[in-house]
MIKOLDREN-322256 format. One record per residue (C-alpha): residue number from 0; x, y, z. Coordinates in nm, 2 decimals. Each point is the difference from the previous one (the first is absolute). Layout:
% MIKOLDREN-322256
(NUM,(X,Y,Z))
...
This chain:
% MIKOLDREN-322256
(0,(-12.67,17.65,-1.74))
(1,(-0.05,-0.30,0.23))
(2,(-0.37,0.02,0.10))
(3,(-0.26,0.07,-0.26))
(4,(-0.34,-0.12,-0.14))
(5,(-0.07,-0.11,-0.36))
(6,(-0.35,0.03,-0.14))
(7,(-0.07,-0.21,-0.31))
(8,(-0.29,-0.11,-0.21))
(9,(0.08,-0.36,0.08))
(10,(0.25,-0.22,0.17))
(11,(0.09,-0.35,-0.12))
(12,(0.18,-0.14,0.30))
(13,(0.16,-0.31,-0.17))
(14,(-0.18,-0.26,0.21))
(15,(-0.26,-0.08,-0.27))
(16,(-0.30,0.16,0.18))
(17,(-0.21,0.25,-0.18))
(18,(0.14,0.35,-0.03))
(19,(-0.08,0.26,0.27))
(20,(-0.17,0.30,-0.17))
(21,(0.04,0.36,0.11))
(22,(0.29,-0.12,0.22))
(23,(0.24,0.16,0.24))
(24,(0.35,-0.13,0.09))
(25,(0.17,0.15,0.31))
(26,(0.38,-0.04,0.00))
(27,(0.22,0.05,0.30))
(28,(0.38,-0.04,0.02))
(29,(0.01,-0.19,-0.32))
(30,(-0.27,-0.25,0.09))
(31,(-0.37,-0.03,-0.08))
(32,(-0.19,0.10,0.31))
(33,(-0.35,-0.05,-0.13))
(34,(-0.21,-0.06,-0.32))
(35,(-0.36,0.10,0.01))
(36,(-0.28,0.18,-0.18))
(37,(0.04,0.38,-0.01))
(38,(-0.32,0.04,0.20))
(39,(0.17,-0.20,0.28))
(40,(0.32,0.19,0.01))
(41,(-0.08,0.24,0.28))
(42,(0.21,0.30,0.09))
(43,(0.32,0.05,-0.21))
(44,(0.29,0.20,0.14))
(45,(0.26,-0.09,-0.26))
(46,(0.06,0.08,-0.37))
(47,(-0.26,-0.14,-0.24))
(48,(0.07,-0.12,-0.35))
(49,(-0.32,0.00,-0.19))
(50,(0.02,-0.23,-0.31))
(51,(-0.36,0.05,-0.11))
(52,(-0.13,-0.30,-0.18))
(53,(0.34,-0.17,-0.05))
(54,(0.07,-0.36,0.11))
(55,(0.26,-0.11,0.26))
(56,(0.16,-0.34,-0.01))
(57,(0.29,-0.16,0.20))
(58,(0.35,0.06,-0.12))
(59,(0.08,-0.25,-0.28))
(60,(0.25,-0.29,-0.01))
(61,(0.21,-0.13,-0.28))
(62,(0.06,-0.35,0.14))
(63,(0.27,-0.11,-0.26))
(64,(0.28,0.25,-0.05))
(65,(0.37,0.00,-0.09))
(66,(0.11,0.36,0.04))
(67,(0.32,-0.05,-0.19))
(68,(-0.18,-0.15,-0.30))
(69,(0.15,0.10,-0.34))
(70,(-0.09,-0.12,-0.35))
(71,(0.11,-0.18,-0.20))
(72,(0.10,-0.27,0.25))
(73,(0.37,-0.08,-0.01))
(74,(0.10,-0.33,-0.16))
(75,(0.28,-0.04,0.26))
(76,(0.04,0.08,0.37))
(77,(0.19,0.33,0.00))
(78,(0.08,0.25,0.27))
(79,(0.09,0.33,-0.17))
(80,(-0.21,0.25,0.20))
(81,(0.16,0.13,0.32))
(82,(-0.21,-0.08,0.31))
(83,(-0.06,0.37,0.10))
(84,(-0.13,0.08,-0.35))
(85,(-0.23,-0.31,0.00))
(86,(-0.12,0.09,0.35))
(87,(-0.10,0.35,-0.12))
(88,(-0.17,-0.14,-0.31))
(89,(-0.20,-0.23,0.22))
(90,(-0.10,0.27,0.24))
(91,(-0.10,0.22,-0.29))
(92,(-0.23,-0.27,-0.12))
(93,(-0.15,-0.05,0.34))
(94,(-0.07,0.37,0.04))
(95,(-0.16,0.02,-0.34))
(96,(-0.22,-0.29,0.10))
(97,(-0.11,0.18,0.32))
(98,(-0.09,0.31,-0.20))
(99,(-0.21,-0.22,-0.24))
(100,(-0.21,-0.13,0.30))
(101,(0.20,-0.31,0.09))
(102,(0.05,0.05,0.37))
(103,(0.13,-0.36,0.05))
(104,(0.23,-0.22,-0.21))
(105,(0.06,-0.37,0.04))
(106,(0.35,-0.05,-0.16))
(107,(0.07,-0.36,-0.10))
(108,(0.37,0.00,-0.09))
(109,(0.25,0.28,0.00))
(110,(0.37,0.00,-0.05))
(111,(0.23,0.04,0.30))
(112,(-0.31,0.02,0.23))
(113,(-0.04,0.37,-0.10))
(114,(-0.38,-0.03,0.07))
(115,(0.07,-0.08,0.36))
(116,(0.24,0.29,0.04))
(117,(-0.25,0.24,-0.16))
(118,(-0.27,-0.13,0.25))
(119,(0.23,0.08,0.29))
(120,(0.07,0.35,-0.13))
(121,(-0.37,0.08,-0.06))
(122,(-0.12,-0.16,0.33))
(123,(0.27,0.19,0.18))
(124,(-0.12,0.33,-0.13))
(125,(0.31,0.07,-0.21))
(126,(-0.20,0.04,-0.32))
(127,(-0.36,0.00,-0.11))
(128,(-0.12,-0.31,-0.18))
(129,(-0.26,-0.28,-0.01))
(130,(-0.04,-0.28,0.24))
(131,(0.25,-0.26,-0.12))
(132,(-0.03,-0.37,0.06))
(133,(0.30,-0.17,-0.15))
(134,(0.13,-0.35,-0.06))
(135,(0.37,0.10,-0.05))
(136,(0.14,-0.23,-0.27))
(137,(-0.21,-0.27,-0.16))
(138,(0.12,-0.35,0.06))
(139,(0.05,-0.22,-0.30))
(140,(0.17,-0.34,-0.08))
(141,(0.32,0.03,-0.20))
(142,(-0.09,0.09,-0.36))
(143,(-0.36,0.05,0.09))
(144,(-0.24,0.28,-0.10))
(145,(0.18,0.33,0.07))
(146,(0.35,-0.14,-0.04))
(147,(0.07,0.31,-0.22))
(148,(-0.13,0.24,0.26))
(149,(0.19,0.16,0.29))
(150,(-0.33,0.00,0.20))
(151,(0.03,-0.38,0.04))
(152,(0.25,-0.21,0.20))
(153,(0.08,-0.36,-0.11))
(154,(0.03,-0.29,0.24))
(155,(-0.07,-0.38,0.01))
(156,(-0.13,-0.27,0.23))
(157,(-0.20,0.01,0.32))
(158,(0.28,0.16,0.20))
(159,(0.07,0.26,-0.27))
(160,(-0.36,0.11,-0.02))
(161,(-0.04,0.01,0.38))
(162,(0.32,0.21,0.03))
(163,(-0.10,0.25,-0.27))
(164,(-0.34,0.05,0.16))
(165,(0.18,0.07,0.33))
(166,(0.23,0.25,-0.18))
(167,(-0.30,0.20,-0.13))
(168,(-0.18,-0.01,0.34))
(169,(0.32,0.11,0.17))
(170,(0.00,0.31,-0.22))
(171,(-0.36,0.08,0.10))
(172,(-0.20,-0.16,-0.27))
(173,(-0.38,0.01,0.04))
(174,(-0.05,-0.30,-0.22))
(175,(0.20,-0.27,-0.18))
(176,(-0.02,-0.03,-0.38))
(177,(0.11,-0.30,-0.21))
(178,(0.01,-0.05,-0.37))
(179,(-0.08,-0.36,-0.05))
(180,(-0.12,-0.03,-0.37))
(181,(0.09,0.14,-0.34))
(182,(-0.13,0.34,-0.10))
(183,(-0.01,0.27,-0.27))
(184,(0.32,0.18,0.09))
(185,(0.26,-0.27,-0.05))
(186,(0.07,-0.14,-0.35))
(187,(0.09,-0.36,0.06))
(188,(-0.30,-0.14,0.18))
(189,(-0.37,-0.08,-0.03))
(190,(-0.26,0.14,0.22))
(191,(-0.10,-0.35,0.10))
(192,(0.35,-0.10,0.12))
(193,(0.02,-0.10,0.37))
(194,(0.34,0.12,0.12))
(195,(0.00,-0.06,0.38))
(196,(-0.09,-0.30,0.20))
(197,(-0.28,-0.01,0.25))
(198,(0.25,-0.07,0.28))
(199,(0.21,0.31,-0.10))
(200,(-0.31,0.22,0.00))
(201,(-0.13,-0.14,0.33))
(202,(0.34,0.08,0.17))
(203,(-0.02,0.37,-0.09))
(204,(-0.38,0.01,0.08))
(205,(0.06,-0.15,0.35))
(206,(0.26,0.26,0.07))
(207,(-0.23,0.28,-0.10))
(208,(-0.30,-0.13,0.18))
(209,(0.20,-0.04,0.32))
(210,(0.08,0.37,-0.03))
(211,(-0.37,0.09,-0.05))
(212,(0.05,0.09,-0.37))
(213,(-0.18,-0.12,-0.31))
(214,(0.15,-0.17,-0.30))
(215,(-0.08,0.07,-0.36))
(216,(0.13,-0.17,-0.32))
(217,(0.04,0.09,-0.36))
(218,(-0.19,-0.30,-0.15))
(219,(-0.14,0.00,-0.35))
(220,(-0.18,-0.34,-0.06))
(221,(-0.20,-0.27,0.19))
(222,(0.29,-0.24,0.06))
(223,(0.23,0.24,0.19))
(224,(-0.29,0.18,0.17))
(225,(-0.13,-0.33,0.15))
(226,(0.35,-0.09,0.12))
(227,(0.03,0.34,0.17))
(228,(-0.34,-0.05,0.17))
(229,(0.13,-0.33,0.13))
(230,(0.30,0.19,0.14))
(231,(-0.24,0.23,0.19))
(232,(0.04,0.33,-0.18))
(233,(-0.25,0.27,0.06))
(234,(-0.02,0.18,-0.34))
(235,(0.06,-0.06,-0.37))
(236,(0.12,0.27,-0.24))
(237,(-0.11,0.00,-0.36))
(238,(-0.16,-0.35,-0.06))
(239,(-0.01,0.04,-0.38))
(240,(-0.17,-0.34,-0.02))
(241,(-0.25,-0.14,0.25))
(242,(-0.21,-0.31,0.00))
(243,(-0.29,-0.12,0.22))
(244,(0.22,-0.23,0.22))
(245,(0.24,0.29,0.07))
(246,(-0.28,0.24,0.08))
(247,(-0.15,-0.26,0.23))
(248,(0.33,-0.04,0.18))
(249,(0.04,0.38,0.04))
(250,(-0.35,0.03,0.15))
(251,(0.06,-0.29,0.24))
(252,(0.33,0.16,0.12))
(253,(-0.12,0.36,0.00))
(254,(0.27,0.09,-0.25))
(255,(-0.01,0.36,-0.13))
(256,(0.06,0.10,-0.36))
(257,(0.18,0.30,-0.14))
(258,(-0.08,-0.05,-0.37))
(259,(0.20,0.30,-0.15))
(260,(-0.24,0.00,-0.30))
(261,(0.18,0.30,-0.15))
(262,(0.31,-0.21,-0.07))
(263,(-0.18,-0.19,-0.27))
(264,(-0.20,0.30,-0.12))
(265,(0.27,0.26,-0.07))
(266,(0.14,-0.11,-0.34))
(267,(0.03,0.36,-0.12))
(268,(0.18,0.10,0.32))
(269,(0.25,-0.28,-0.04))
(270,(0.07,0.09,-0.36))
(271,(0.05,0.37,0.09))
(272,(0.26,-0.11,0.26))
(273,(0.20,-0.22,-0.23))
(274,(-0.11,-0.35,0.11))
(275,(0.17,-0.27,-0.20))
(276,(-0.20,-0.22,-0.24))
(277,(0.01,-0.30,0.24))
(278,(-0.17,0.20,0.28))
(279,(-0.27,0.14,-0.23))
(280,(-0.07,-0.35,-0.12))
(281,(-0.03,-0.14,0.35))
(282,(-0.22,0.29,0.11))
(283,(-0.24,-0.05,-0.29))
(284,(-0.02,-0.37,0.07))
(285,(-0.07,0.05,0.37))
(286,(-0.27,0.25,-0.07))
(287,(-0.21,-0.27,-0.16))
(288,(-0.05,-0.18,0.33))
(289,(0.06,0.26,0.27))
(290,(-0.34,0.17,-0.01))
(291,(-0.19,-0.33,-0.02))
(292,(0.17,-0.14,0.31))
(293,(-0.05,0.32,0.19))
(294,(-0.37,0.01,-0.07))
(295,(-0.03,-0.35,0.14))
(296,(0.20,0.10,0.31))
(297,(-0.24,0.30,0.06))
(298,(-0.30,-0.22,-0.04))
(299,(0.14,-0.25,0.25))
(300,(0.06,0.27,0.26))
(301,(0.38,0.00,0.02))
(302,(0.12,0.32,0.18))
(303,(0.16,0.23,-0.26))
(304,(0.27,0.27,0.03))
(305,(0.06,0.28,-0.25))
(306,(0.36,0.00,-0.12))
(307,(0.16,0.11,-0.32))
(308,(0.35,-0.15,-0.04))
(309,(0.07,0.33,-0.16))
(310,(0.09,0.33,0.16))
(311,(-0.33,0.14,0.15))
(312,(0.03,0.33,-0.20))
(313,(0.11,-0.16,-0.34))
(314,(-0.24,0.13,-0.27))
(315,(-0.22,-0.27,-0.14))
(316,(-0.32,0.05,-0.20))
(317,(-0.02,0.37,0.09))
(318,(0.04,-0.03,0.38))
(319,(0.23,-0.12,0.27))
(320,(0.08,-0.37,0.00))
(321,(-0.13,-0.04,0.36))
(322,(-0.34,0.15,-0.10))
(323,(-0.02,-0.20,-0.32))
(324,(0.05,-0.32,0.20))
(325,(-0.30,0.08,0.21))
(326,(-0.21,0.06,-0.32))
(327,(0.12,-0.34,-0.14))
(328,(-0.12,-0.17,0.32))
(329,(-0.35,0.12,-0.08))
(330,(0.03,-0.09,-0.37))
(331,(0.11,-0.34,0.12))
(332,(-0.32,-0.06,0.20))
(333,(0.03,0.18,0.33))
(334,(-0.25,0.26,0.12))
(335,(0.13,0.35,0.04))
(336,(-0.04,-0.04,0.38))
(337,(0.20,-0.33,-0.01))
(338,(0.27,0.16,-0.21))
(339,(0.03,0.29,0.24))
(340,(0.03,-0.25,0.29))
(341,(0.28,-0.18,-0.20))
(342,(0.18,0.33,0.00))
(343,(-0.06,0.10,0.36))
(344,(-0.12,-0.24,0.27))
(345,(0.11,-0.34,-0.14))
(346,(0.37,0.07,-0.02))
(347,(-0.01,0.14,0.36))
(348,(-0.17,-0.32,0.11))
(349,(0.26,-0.22,-0.16))
(350,(0.28,0.20,0.16))
(351,(-0.16,-0.01,0.34))
(352,(-0.03,0.38,0.02))
(353,(-0.38,0.03,-0.01))
(354,(0.01,0.16,0.34))
(355,(0.16,0.31,-0.15))
(356,(-0.05,0.00,-0.37))
(357,(-0.24,-0.10,-0.28))
(358,(-0.33,0.16,0.11))
(359,(-0.12,0.34,0.10))
(360,(-0.11,-0.09,0.35))
(361,(0.07,0.16,0.34))
(362,(0.35,-0.07,0.14))
(363,(0.17,-0.06,-0.33))
(364,(0.25,0.21,-0.18))
(365,(-0.15,0.29,-0.20))
(366,(0.11,-0.12,-0.34))
(367,(-0.26,0.10,-0.26))
(368,(-0.07,0.10,-0.35))
(369,(-0.25,0.25,-0.13))
(370,(-0.17,-0.07,-0.34))
(371,(-0.21,0.25,-0.20))
(372,(-0.27,-0.27,-0.06))
(373,(-0.13,-0.33,0.14))
(374,(0.21,-0.30,-0.12))
(375,(-0.29,-0.23,0.08))
(376,(-0.19,0.16,-0.29))
(377,(0.30,-0.03,-0.24))
(378,(0.33,-0.14,0.12))
(379,(0.18,0.24,-0.24))
(380,(-0.08,0.27,0.25))
(381,(0.32,-0.11,0.18))
(382,(0.19,0.19,-0.27))
(383,(-0.12,0.33,0.13))
(384,(0.18,0.03,0.33))
(385,(-0.02,0.34,0.16))
(386,(0.16,-0.04,0.34))
(387,(0.24,-0.25,0.17))
(388,(0.04,-0.01,0.38))
(389,(0.26,-0.22,0.17))
(390,(0.00,-0.03,0.38))
(391,(-0.22,0.31,0.02))
(392,(0.25,0.21,-0.21))
(393,(-0.13,0.15,-0.32))
(394,(0.24,-0.13,-0.26))
(395,(-0.18,0.13,-0.31))
(396,(-0.29,0.23,-0.05))
(397,(-0.11,0.09,-0.36))
(398,(-0.31,0.20,0.08))
């Protein structure tokens, strides 16, 4: 089935405009041909999928993913899993994410650049899967955050950071990721620690920008965040602590934020997965400031991306982690419409792929999700996904 028409009670196109009621979407060769009212559809000579009063939204994004993630985090950097097995495990997670409605994944650090190889296999038609936008390995200073993870590569100095950025770009990276502050997943550091110099960050950032790619940083607190902004980065991951000066700097420089609220709101999940006491203590401490800073960022108008830092289909609070993150965005101060944009059009904008992804508008890839009810009435409606379509292909259809 390559050409067909979908009839729905409403379409939320991801741009932020009011939903189109009694809508029709015409799909041809995997792309959206038109979106209009059913009374404007005209003659139909292709298959019709009548969804009744259901709601259609764009395919969802999880904008902070590590497909090889396993808990508890290792204390030491170890390599005991054969590459073929790890690759298959990562692909399995990507396919689960697609079936859960996440048609696009932004992967921000993966061992052995497996994310970039999966992207090539999917884009080449070898296997089905979500749209993957990968960073390859995350770049960190020696002993920095992630030193115990195979998804990170250590280097030092201006030349070292520039070279490592080039290495990821050579492999086909869609973005460059650096860890430049302490975090929750490494034991011997504080979230407020600055671990890289502005000059080191600027060197990697310059290489990425020259290649037309964006740069994001793991940064937890105001000090390292402001240093990263001075270096010209485009996005901040986490920001467990934010103050007024940092928010002002982010607004001035149009810096995006992927807050990963779930990371500090999943204590039960971490306990179930054997997190050590030091990690649980760090998580509980960060949770005291995370929501407050995020609310201020929302009020200031910082562009927000929805990302979990868990596997998109991990079970948290009775649903998929990726869906729970969207709910937390609303609980943290965003409108349901804003939260949906954070999970659709905003990541596409940051990655520079708004011409083909992120909204349900003519000419773009037919990536969409069907919900039983309207999430603008209650964001928890995103839990009831009944159909997933990727590039016009029906991936999942429950009813």
